[in-house]
N, C-alpha and C positions, 0 to 999 in steps of 0.2 A: 737648221739644216735637215733636209729630208733623208730618211734612212729606210731601207727595205730590209726587213728581217725575215729570214727563211727559218721556220721552226718545224722540225720533224717531231711528231708527238705520237704517243700511243692513242689509238682511237677508242676512247672510253668516255662514258657519260661524265660530264662535269669538267672536262679538260678545257673547253672553250671558256667556261665561266671562271675557272681558276686563272687562266691567262689574262682574260680581259680584266678580272679583278685585280691582278697584279698591277696593271697599268692605271686603273682608276684609283686604286688605293694609294698610289704615289703621285696622283695629280697629273698623269700623262695622258695625252689624247691619242686615240687611234685614228689616223686619216682613213685607213681602209684595212679590212681584215677578210681574207679569203681562206677557206678550209676545204680540202677535198682529199679523198683517199689516194694513196699512191699504189704502186705495183705490189708492194709487200702487204700481205694480209694483216689487218689490225693496226695499220699505221696510216697517219694522215699528214699532209703538209699544210702548214699555216703560212701564209704570206702576209706579214704585218707591215704597214707603212705608218711611220710616226715621224715626228719632228723633234729635234733637240740637239743640244751640244754633244760633242763626242763623249765627254766624260759621263753625261747622263745616260746616253745610249749604252755605254759600257756597263753601267750599273744595271740597266734593264736586262742586258744579255746575261750578266752574272746571276741575277735573280731568276731569270727563266731557266737557266741551267740547274738551279737548285730544285726545281719542281720534279717530282718523281716521274711523271708521265712524259717529260721532255727527253727526247733521245739526242737531238742535236740542234744547236742554234748557230746560224751564220748571219753576220751583218754584211750585207752585200754592197755596202756603200763604197768600199775600196776595190770591188771586183768589177770586171766587165760583165754585164748581165744582158740577158734578153728579157725585156719587160713588155707586157701587154696589158691593156685595159680595154674594155668594151663599154660603149655608151649608146643608148638609144635616146635620140633627141627629137622631140616633136616641136616643129617650128612653124610659125605663121608663113604661109606661102600664097600670096595673092597673085593674080595674073601679071601684075607689073614687076614683082620681084622673084618669081619662080625661076626664071632663066639664070639670074645671078646666083641663087641658092644652088642650082644644079651645077654651075661652074665651080663653086666651092666644093661640092660633092665630088666632082671629077678631079679637081686638083689634089684633094686629100685622099683620093681613092676610097671614098665612103660608099655606102649603098643606100638607096632609097628602099625602105622595106614596107612602107604604107603610104598611100596617097588619098587625099580627099580634096574637095573643092577649095578649101582654104588653109590646108596644112599638109606638111610632109613629115614623115617619121624617118629619120636617118639612123643608120648603124655606122658607128665610127669605131675602128679597131686600130690600136697603135700604142706607142708608149705614152706616158703621162703627159708629156709636152705636146704631142700631137692632139690628144683629146682636148686639152686646155685651149690650144690654138683654134680648133674648129669651133668650140663653144664661144670663144671671144669673137670670132668672125660672124657667128650666127646671132649673137645677142641683139644686134641692131634691127633684125627682122622680127624679133619677139619670140623668145623661146617659151613654149607653153608648159613643157614637162621634160624632165631628164631622169633617166635611170642609168646608173653606172655600176659596173662590177667591182671596181677597185683593181689594184695591181696584182698580177701574178708574175713571178720572175723565176728564172733559172740562170745559173752561172753559165757563161759562154763556154763552149768546149775548149779544151786545151788551157784552162785557167788553173793555176796551182791552188790547192786548198789552203785555207788559213786556219 
């Protein structure tokens, strides 16, 4: 089961290493990890995407809360959230398939950010499912390269805190 964890941390050297070490030391994989400063000075927000059964995720959350530099941990699995991910996808685009690729771009509200004679680079922004759907549709044209940001997420407004 996919879980998005929101972890508010003190912005200090070694925090990322300690948190990723917590996961690897217990044999858990990180699907994605994003870290960026928030409005409060010296504080960052980590958005961690991982997979596991509920009891394993609960263990991870408890272990994260024990770390001194962790201010708050929220498992967003049971919350209504706004999630976004960005991907840049370089796809083969010949004269014969370019129009079909552009239709997919239009349907999914993507952007063409670079063009050459034989390829297009697309920007896809949306939730995890949208990015996966676009990738699945473009695979038959031949994807040359992908760069993804991973998930960032916030709880929707008017949601009670857990």
